C-alpha positions in Angstrom: 29.7 -3.8 -20.4 26.8 -6.2 -18.8 27.3 -4.5 -15.5 27.5 -1.3 -17.1 24.1 -1.8 -19.0 22.6 -3.3 -15.8 23.7 0.5 -14.0 22.2 2.6 -16.8 19.0 0.6 -16.6 18.6 0.9 -12.7 19.1 4.7 -13.3 16.0 5.1 -15.8 12.8 6.5 -14.6 10.0 4.1 -13.8 8.2 5.5 -16.8 10.9 4.5 -19.2 11.0 1.2 -17.8 7.7 0.4 -18.1 7.8 1.5 -21.8 11.0 -0.5 -22.6 9.0 -3.6 -21.2 5.8 -2.9 -22.8 7.7 -2.4 -26.3 9.6 -5.8 -25.8 6.4 -7.7 -25.1 4.6 -6.3 -27.5 7.4 -6.9 -30.3 7.5 -10.5 -28.6 3.6 -11.0 -29.1 3.4 -9.3 -32.6 6.0 -11.9 -34.0 3.7 -14.6 -32.3 0.7 -13.1 -34.2 2.1 -12.0 -37.4 3.2 -16.0 -38.0 0.5 -17.6 -36.0 -2.7 -16.0 -36.6 -3.0 -16.8 -40.5 -2.4 -20.4 -39.2 -5.1 -20.2 -36.3 -7.8 -18.5 -38.5 -7.1 -20.4 -41.6 -6.2 -17.7 -44.1 -6.6 -18.9 -47.5 -3.1 -19.4 -49.2 -1.4 -16.4 -51.2 -3.7 -14.1 -49.6 -0.9 -12.4 -47.5 1.8 -9.7 -48.1 0.8 -10.3 -52.1 -1.0 -8.2 -54.8 -3.7 -10.2 -54.2 -3.6 -8.9 -50.7 -3.2 -5.2 -51.3 -6.2 -5.3 -53.9 -8.8 -6.6 -51.8 -7.4 -4.8 -48.2 -6.0 -1.5 -49.8 -2.4 -2.5 -48.0 -0.3 -5.2 -47.5 -1.1 -7.5 -44.3 2.7 -6.6 -42.9 1.5 -3.0 -43.2 -1.4 -3.6 -41.0 0.3 -5.1 -38.3 2.8 -2.6 -38.6 0.4 0.2 -38.0 -1.2 -1.6 -35.2 2.2 -1.9 -33.6 3.5 1.2 -33.9 0.3 3.1 -33.0 0.0 0.9 -30.1 3.9 2.2 -29.2 3.3 5.5 -29.5 0.0 5.8 -27.8 1.2 3.6 -24.7 4.7 5.3 -24.5 2.9 8.6 -24.2 0.4 7.2 -21.2 3.4 5.9 -19.3 5.2 9.3 -19.5 2.2 11.0 -18.7 0.6 9.3 -16.3 3.8 8.6 -14.2 5.4 12.1 -14.7 4.5 12.5 -10.6 6.3 9.6 -9.8 9.4 9.9 -12.0 9.5 13.8 -10.5 9.0 12.4 -6.7 11.7 9.7 -6.9 14.0 12.3 -8.5 13.6 15.0 -5.6 12.1 12.6 -2.7 10.2 15.5 -1.1 8.9 13.5 1.8 5.7 16.0 2.4 2.8 13.8 3.9 0.2 14.8 1.2 2.3 14.2 -1.4 3.2 10.8 -0.2 -0.4 9.8 0.0 -0.7 10.5 -3.5 2.0 8.6 -4.9 0.8 5.9 -2.7 -2.5 6.3 -4.5 -0.9 6.3 -7.8 0.9 3.3 -7.0 -2.3 1.5 -6.2 -4.6 2.6 -8.9 -2.1 2.5 -11.7 -1.4 -1.4 -12.4 -5.0 -1.9 -12.2 -5.9 1.2 -14.5 -3.0 0.0 -17.2 -4.4 -3.6 -17.1 -7.8 -2.5 -17.9 -6.3 0.0 -21.0 -4.3 -2.8 -22.1 -7.3 -5.1 -22.4 -9.2 -2.5 -24.5 -7.0 -0.7 -26.6 -5.4 -3.2 -28.8 -9.0 -4.8 -29.6 -10.2 -1.2 -30.5 -7.5 0.0 -32.6 -7.2 -3.6 -34.5 -11.0 -3.5 -35.0 -10.6 -0.1 -36.3 -7.7 -0.8 -38.9 -9.5 -4.1 -39.9 -12.8 -2.1 -40.6 -11.1 0.3 -42.8 -8.7 -2.0 -44.8 -11.0 -3.9 -47.0 -12.4 -7.4 -47.5 -12.6 -8.4 -43.6 -15.8 -10.1 -42.8 -17.6 -9.6 -39.8 -16.8 -13.0 -38.2 -13.2 -12.8 -39.1 -13.3 -9.5 -37.2 -15.0 -11.1 -34.3 -12.7 -14.2 -34.3 -9.4 -11.4 -34.6 -10.9 -9.4 -31.9 -11.8 -12.2 -29.5 -8.2 -13.9 -30.0 -6.4 -10.5 -29.3 -8.5 -9.6 -26.3 -7.5 -12.9 -24.8 -4.1 -12.1 -25.6 -4.2 -8.6 -24.5 -5.6 -9.9 -20.9 -2.6 -11.9 -21.0 0.0 -8.8 -21.5 -2.2 -7.1 -19.2 -1.7 -9.4 -16.2 1.9 -10.1 -17.0 2.1 -6.1 -16.9 0.4 -6.0 -13.8 3.1 -8.0 -12.0 5.6 -6.2 -13.5 4.7 -2.8 -12.9 3.7 -3.7 -9.2 7.4 -4.7 -9.0 8.8 -1.5 -10.4 6.5 0.5 -8.1 7.5 -1.6 -4.8 10.2 0.9 -4.2 7.9 3.8 -4.0 5.7 1.5 -1.1 8.8 1.2 0.6 10.3 4.7 0.5 7.0 6.4 1.5 6.2 3.8 4.0 9.2 4.5 5.8 8.3 8.1 6.1 4.6 7.6 6.9 3.2 6.2 10.0 0.8 3.5 8.1 -1.6 1.7 10.5 -4.5 1.1 8.2 -4.7 0.6 4.6 -8.1 1.2 2.3 -8.6 -1.9 0.6 -8.6 -1.3 -3.4 -9.0 -4.8 -4.2 -9.3 -8.0 -2.3 -6.7 -10.7 -2.5 -9.2 -13.0 -4.1 -10.0 -10.4 -7.1 -6.4 -9.9 -7.3 -5.5 -13.8 -7.8 -8.4 -14.0 -10.5 -7.4 -10.9 -12.4 -3.7 -12.6 -12.8 -5.1 -16.2 -13.2 -8.0 -15.7 -15.5 -6.3 -15.0 -18.6 -4.4 -18.0 -18.7 -7.7 -20.2 -18.7 -9.4 -17.7 -20.9 -6.6 -18.3 -23.7 -6.6 -22.0 -23.1 -10.4 -22.2 -23.6 -10.3 -20.1 -26.7 -7.0 -21.8 -28.4 -8.7 -24.9 -27.6 -11.6 -24.1 -29.4 -10.2 -21.9 -32.1 -7.5 -25.1 -33.1 -10.0 -27.6 -32.7 -12.4 -25.2 -35.3 -9.2 -24.7 -37.6 -8.4 -28.4 -37.8 -12.1 -29.0 -38.7 -12.5 -26.5 -41.1 -9.4 -27.9 -42.7 -10.3 -31.5 -42.7 -14.0 -31.0 -43.6 -12.8 -28.6 -46.5 -10.9 -31.1 -48.2 -13.4 -33.7 -47.8 -16.3 -31.4 -49.6 -13.5 -29.9 -52.1 -13.0 -33.4 -53.2 -16.6 -34.2 -53.2 -17.8 -31.2 -55.0 -14.4 -31.5 -57.6 -16.1 -35.0 -58.5 -19.6 -33.6 -58.5 -18.5 -30.7 -60.7 -17.1 -32.7 -63.3 -20.2 -35.1 -63.3 -22.3 -32.0 -63.7 -20.5 -30.7 -66.7 -20.4 -34.2 -68.4 -24.5 -34.8 -67.7 -26.2 -31.6 -67.3 -24.2 -29.1 -69.3 -27.1 -27.3 -71.1 -29.5 -27.1 -68.2 -26.5 -25.0 -66.5 -26.3 -23.0 -69.6 -29.8 -22.4 -70.4 -32.0 -23.1 -67.2 -29.7 -22.2 -64.1 -32.2 -20.9 -61.9 -34.9 -23.3 -63.1 -33.3 -26.5 -62.7 -33.0 -28.7 -59.6 -29.3 -29.7 -59.2 -29.7 -31.1 -55.7 -28.2 -34.3 -56.4 -24.8 -32.5 -57.2 -25.0 -30.8 -54.0 -25.4 -31.7 -50.1 -26.8 -28.4 -48.4 -29.3 -25.7 -48.8 -26.3 -23.3 -48.7 -24.6 -24.7 -51.7 -25.3 -23.2 -55.2 -23.7 -23.3 -58.6 -22.4 -20.4 -60.3 -21.2 -19.4 -63.9 -19.0 -16.8 -65.3 -19.8 -16.1 -69.0 -17.2 -14.6 -71.4 -18.4 -11.1 -70.9 -17.5 -11.5 -67.0 -21.1 -11.6 -65.6 -22.0 -14.1 -63.3 -25.2 -15.9 -62.6 -25.8 -18.1 -59.6 -28.6 -20.8 -59.3 -29.8 -19.2 -56.2 -29.2 -15.9 -57.5 -26.5 -15.0 -54.4 -24.0 -12.4 -55.4 -20.3 -13.5 -54.9 -18.1 -11.3 -53.2 -15.1 -9.7 -54.5 -12.7 -11.5 -52.7 -14.2 -14.7 -53.9 -14.3 -13.4 -57.9 -10.9 -11.8 -57.7 -9.3 -15.2 -56.0 -11.0 -17.3 -58.7 -9.4 -15.3 -61.6 -5.9 -14.5 -59.7 -5.0 -17.5 -57.7 -7.5 -20.4 -58.0 -5.5 -21.9 -60.9 -2.3 -22.1 -59.0 -4.5 -24.1 -56.2 -6.3 -26.5 -58.1 -8.7 -24.4 -59.1 -10.0 -24.1 -55.2 -11.7 -20.7 -54.4 -12.1 -19.1 -51.3 -14.9 -16.8 -49.7 -12.7 -14.4 -47.7 -9.5 -14.1 -45.0 -11.4 -17.5 -43.7 -12.0 -20.9 -45.2 -15.6 -21.3 -43.9 -16.7 -21.3 -47.6 -15.1 -22.1 -50.5 -16.0 -23.2 -54.1 -14.6 -25.4 -56.9 -14.4 -24.3 -60.5 -13.5 -25.1 -63.8 -13.0 -23.8 -67.2 -15.0 -25.2 -70.1 -15.4 -24.3 -74.0 -19.1 -24.0 -75.0 -20.2 -23.2 -78.7 -16.5 -21.8 -79.1 -16.6 -19.5 -76.2 -14.6 -19.9 -72.8 -17.2 -20.2 -69.4 -16.1 -20.8 -66.0 -18.4 -23.0 -64.1 -18.3 -23.7 -60.4 -19.8 -25.0 -56.9 -20.0 -22.5 -54.1 -20.3 -24.7 -50.6 -20.1 -23.8 -47.2 -17.8 -25.9 -44.7 -19.2 -24.8 -41.2 -22.1 -22.4 -40.9 -22.4 -19.3 -38.4 -24.5 -21.5 -35.9 -21.7 -24.1 -35.8 -19.1 -21.3 -34.9 -21.3 -20.1 -32.3 -21.8 -23.4 -30.9 -17.9 -23.9 -30.5 -18.0 -20.3 -29.4 -20.3 -21.2 -26.7 -18.8 -24.0 -25.3 -15.6 -22.3 -25.1 -17.5 -19.9 -23.0 -19.1 -22.7 -20.9 -15.5 -24.3 -20.3 -14.2 -20.8 -19.5 -17.0 -20.0 -17.0 -16.6 -23.5 -15.5 -12.9 -22.9 -14.9 -13.5 -19.4 -13.7 -16.0 -20.7 -11.1 -13.3 -23.2 -9.9 -10.6 -20.8 -9.9 -12.8 -18.3 -8.0 -13.1 -20.9 -5.4 -9.9 -21.7 -5.1 -8.7 -18.2 -4.6 -11.3 -17.9 -2.1 -9.9 -20.7 0.0 -6.7 -19.4 -0.2 -7.7 -16.0 0.8 -9.9 -17.6 3.6 -6.8 -19.3 4.9 -4.7 -15.9 4.8 -7.8 -14.3 6.6 -7.4 -16.9 9.4 -4.0 -16.1 9.8 -5.0 -12.1 9.7 -7.5 -12.7 12.3 -5.1 -14.6 14.7 -2.9 -11.8 14.3 -5.6 -9.4 15.3 -6.5 -11.3 18.2 -3.0 -11.3 19.6 -2.8 -7.5 18.9 -6.3 -7.0 21.1 -4.9 -9.1 23.8 -4.6 -6.6 26.6 -1.8 -8.5 28.4 -0.2 -7.5 25.2 -0.2 -10.7 23.3 3.1 -12.2 23.7 1.6 -15.2 25.5 -0.8 -15.6 22.5 0.1 -18.3 19.5 -1.3 -18.7 16.2 -2.7 -22.3 15.5 -1.4 -24.5 13.2 -4.2 -25.6 10.8 -2.3 -26.1 7.6 0.5 -28.4 6.2 1.7 -26.0 3.8 3.5 -22.3 4.0 0.9 -20.6 5.9 1.2 -23.5 8.2 5.2 -22.5 8.1 4.0 -18.9 8.3 2.2 -19.4 11.6 5.2 -21.6 13.2 7.3 -18.6 12.4 5.6 -16.2 13.9 4.9 -18.3 17.0 9.0 -18.7 17.1 8.8 -15.0 16.8 6.3 -14.4 19.5 8.3 -16.5 21.7 11.4 -14.7 21.2 10.2 -11.4 21.5 8.3 -12.5 24.8 12.0 -13.3 26.3 13.6 -9.8 24.7 10.7 -8.0 26.3 11.5 -9.7 29.6 15.1 -8.9 29.1 14.2 -4.9 28.0 12.2 -4.8 31.5 15.1 -5.9 33.5 17.6 -4.0 31.8 14.7 -0.9 31.8 14.5 -1.3 35.8 17.9 -0.9 36.3 18.4 2.0 34.0 15.4 3.7 35.7 16.5 2.9 39.0 20.1 4.7 38.2 18.4 7.8 36.7 16.4 8.0 39.8 19.7 7.4 42.0 21.6 10.2 39.6 18.7 12.8 40.2 18.7 11.9 44.0 22.3 12.5 44.1 22.1 15.7 42.5 19.5 16.8 45.1 21.4 15.7 48.2 23.5 19.2 48.0 20.5 21.2 47.9 18.5 19.0 50.5 21.5 19.4 52.8 21.3 23.0 52.7 17.6 23.1 53.0 17.7 21.1 56.3 21.0 22.7 57.5 19.0 26.3 58.1 15.9 24.8 59.5 18.4 22.9 62.0 20.5 25.9 63.1 17.2 27.8 63.8 15.8 24.8 66.0 19.3 25.0 67.7 18.9 28.8 68.2 15.4 27.9 69.6 16.6 25.5 72.0 19.2 27.8 73.2 16.4 30.7 73.5 14.1 28.3 75.4 17.0 27.2 77.9 17.9 30.8 78.6 14.1 31.4 79.6 14.1 28.3 81.5 17.0 29.8 83.9 15.3 33.2 83.9 12.3 31.7 85.0 14.0 29.4 87.6 15.6 32.0 88.9 12.5 34.4 89.3 10.3 31.7 91.4 11.5 32.9 94.8 12.1 36.3 93.6 9.2 39.0 95.5 10.2 41.7 92.6 8.9 39.4 90.0 5.1 40.2 89.4 2.5 38.0 87.9 2.9 39.7 84.6 6.3 39.0 84.5 5.3 35.4 85.1 2.9 35.9 81.8 5.5 37.6 79.8 7.9 35.0 80.1 5.3 32.1 79.2 4.5 34.2 76.3 8.0 34.6 74.9 8.5 30.8 75.8 5.5 30.0 73.5 6.7 32.1 70.6 9.9 30.0 70.7 7.9 26.8 70.9 6.1 28.1 67.8 9.1 28.7 65.9 10.1 25.3 66.9 7.0 23.8 65.7 7.5 25.7 61.9 11.2 24.5 61.7 10.3 20.8 62.4 7.3 20.8 60.2 9.4 22.2 57.4 12.2 19.9 58.2 9.4 16.5 58.0 8.5 17.9 54.6 11.9 18.1 53.3 12.2 14.5 54.8 8.8 13.4 53.4 10.2 15.1 49.8 13.3 13.1 50.0 11.9 9.7 51.1 9.4 9.9 48.5 12.1 10.1 45.6 14.1 7.7 47.7 11.9 4.8 47.1 11.8 2.5 44.0 9.1 3.3 41.4 8.0 -0.3 41.6 7.4 0.3 45.5 5.3 3.5 44.8 1.3 3.2 45.2 -1.1 5.0 43.5 -2.5 7.8 46.1 -4.9 10.6 45.9 -2.8 14.3 46.2 -3.9 17.8 45.4 -2.0 20.4 43.6 -0.8 22.2 46.4 1.0 19.1 47.9 2.6 18.7 44.6 4.0 22.3 44.1 5.3 22.1 47.4 7.4 18.9 47.0 8.5 20.7 43.9 9.5 23.7 45.7 11.5 21.9 48.3 13.2 19.7 45.9 14.1 22.2 43.1 14.9 25.3 45.5 18.6 25.1 45.8 19.0 24.1 42.3 17.1 27.1 41.0 18.8 29.4 43.7 22.5 28.1 42.6 21.8 28.8 39.2 20.0 32.3 40.0 16.6 31.2 37.8 13.1 32.3 39.1 10.5 29.8 39.1 7.2 31.6 38.5 4.0 29.4 39.4 0.8 30.3 37.9 -2.2 28.5 39.4 -5.3 28.6 37.3 -7.0 25.7 38.8 -7.9 25.4 42.5 -5.0 24.4 45.0 -7.2 21.7 46.5 -7.9 20.1 42.9 -7.1 16.1 43.2 -5.3 14.1 41.0 -4.7 10.2 41.8 -1.3 8.6 40.8 2.3 8.1 42.0 2.9 11.8 43.3 6.5 10.9 43.6 6.9 9.9 40.1 5.0 13.0 39.1 7.5 15.0 41.1 10.5 13.5 39.5 8.7 14.4 35.8 8.5 18.1 36.9 11.9 18.3 38.4 13.6 16.7 35.7 11.8 19.1 33.3 12.7 22.1 35.5 16.3 20.7 35.2 16.3 20.9 31.7 14.8 24.7 31.4 17.8 25.7 33.9 20.5 23.9 31.5 18.6 25.7 28.3 19.9 29.0 29.5 23.7 27.7 29.4 24.5 29.4 32.5 23.3 32.6 32.0 21.6 34.4 35.3 18.6 36.1 36.1 16.5 34.1 33.7 12.8 33.1 34.4 11.0 29.5 34.0 7.1 29.6 33.8 5.3 27.0 35.2 1.6 27.3 34.6 -1.4 24.9 35.8 -4.7 25.1 34.1 -7.8 22.8 32.9 -8.3 21.5 29.3 -11.6 19.8 29.6 -10.9 16.8 31.4 -7.5 17.1 31.9 -5.2 19.2 33.9 -2.3 20.8 31.9 1.1 21.6 33.6 3.1 23.9 31.2 7.0 24.5 32.0 7.8 27.2 29.6 11.5 28.5 29.5 13.3 30.7 26.8 16.3 29.1 26.3 18.2 27.7 23.4 15.2 25.5 22.0 15.4 22.1 20.4 17.1 21.0 17.1 14.8 19.2 14.6 16.9 16.4 14.8 16.2 16.2 18.7 12.4 17.1 18.1 12.1 14.3 15.7 13.8 11.5 18.1 12.1 12.8 21.4 9.9 10.5 23.3 10.7 7.8 20.7 14.5 6.9 22.3 16.6 8.1 24.7 18.3 11.1 23.3 20.5 14.0 24.9 21.5 17.7 24.4 24.2 17.5 27.2 26.8 15.2 25.4 28.6 13.2 28.1 26.9 14.4 30.7 23.4 13.2 29.4 22.2 9.8 29.8 19.1 10.3 27.4 17.0 8.7 30.0 15.2 12.1 31.7 12.7 12.9 29.1 12.3 9.2 27.8 11.6 8.0 31.1 9.5 11.1 31.9 7.1 10.1 28.9 6.9 6.5 30.1 5.9 7.4 33.6 3.0 9.8 32.5 1.8 7.4 30.2 2.3 4.1 33.0 1.3 5.8 36.1 -1.3 8.5 35.0 -2.4 7.3 31.7 -1.7 11.0 30.7 0.7 12.4 27.9 3.2 14.9 27.3 3.6 16.8 24.2 5.8 20.2 23.5 6.7 23.3 21.5 9.8 24.1 20.5 11.8 26.8 18.5 15.6 26.5 18.1 17.1 29.7 19.8 13.9 30.7 21.3 12.8 28.5 23.6 10.8 25.2 24.9 7.3 24.5 26.5 6.6 21.2 27.5 3.1 20.0 28.2 2.2 17.5 31.0 -1.6 16.0 30.3 -3.2 14.2 33.2 -6.7 13.0 33.3 -8.7 14.2 36.1 -10.7 11.7 38.2 
């Protein structure tokens, strides 16, 4: 059962999860407020959920609370459903479109803090509205309730901020896996985030301390004043009743009251009320005096707060019943605001300390970040750099762990380089082995030609030798023989030059890459070597290589010519294989200049590359040749161009239509 519920919860949308969490935390706080607020704010006895409550506040206290809770639930559930609709839809279908994923990440960044602000403002605004339309709630009470509600709303917002970030974490991970995120736009600093999450606790602490102190002081002082004024009222009735009845506004009653805000009042049999200072008593006070004070030792309260009270006593005078009382303030507004001022000062003091602490934490983290950035900017690759250990805490442990990873990474890189050298050498030897048959064929023809030249020269030498003493051989005949010998020597020169080119090309590919040196060479020399080394493979495949030279053949490049020849040969071989044995096709190799780069484009109309291959090309060793391929060719070609020429390789491919590789080489 538990597992089933857990699985059902896991399958809920993120908006539904947030709605459930909000309803849960709201209900918990509603129970606390419903029971705790009357205590914290000193509500008078019997003024909650009674007929008296309904008569002065239009409706019962419980209904006011329910109206606030239900309104908030409806409002926030709608808000979550509408605001998170795009996230719910994306998570369900997971369309990995770059623009869409950027919008999802932006929503994940803004939503928690946007909700935090709404949770702070909305409950307070709605509570003030409900209290304002439901009767006898003085401004000071609305202010107290609003302040208390704001503080707890801030706490709820902080808790919800943490919870929403937790729920949105999978969205961050999923989009990050499909986006190359190398830089972030900071929405808030770490210090600001820490302050936002921690300051509600300080605010509530300061407020609760002040409210509890204020409420306790009010109750205790109220009890003392009630006892005093009950005694004073009895004395007043006994000693000065006639003045109360006939000279209420003209008699000095200062011996019975202790403050200027206190006064004496009389309710006459006809229901009219007169006061010694002409103050009008509130409906709440009069209603409480009539309905509830007899049950509470004739104690009367001014409103839903005990900051002002009264004591009464009913008497019979001239055969009629009168109510005589003393109205008194327990704590004045100035006292309340002094409490509030000290609360604000306490809050600000703690907030300054919090900001200082969070700034210190952020500074420590920034030191680690700066150390990492310095390592990244290290031209040596950063594997020898280490983070300094500057603290004996979690950040110190982080630095130590990173340094251990650095050491491990360095060892792994060294092993990878060693393995890579072996793989590169094997690939080079494999390519060289494939060329051997073609090279042998290339050399066979000029060797046979040289042999023919040698035989022709030998015949001419014999002919010339026999003609030396022949009187019939003229001078012209000697010149003709010499010319024939010169022609044979010229042919011999061409054949040996060609053989020298073949040997140079083979020798260049035979040396290891680590032995290669950067040299200056021109396009003509590059094309000559490619033609020599690929001639036999192209001939066997019955494929034509068309070379378009849109730059000067004398254009010079600097780098490892042998490495570049190997890259081009590898791409031509791949182009040949893309035709899958079909004869009579063409491969186009085009040389042209693009800005400060020479571009070598190698184009075929073969089978093209699949999406899977295109996604992985140049990023890992992948082959389309099955067991006959190593996957090293293009991967190492890309590495060679990047390492030896500071260039780049790009490609365009359409499955079933062909592929074009572009080698970009910076010019001197």
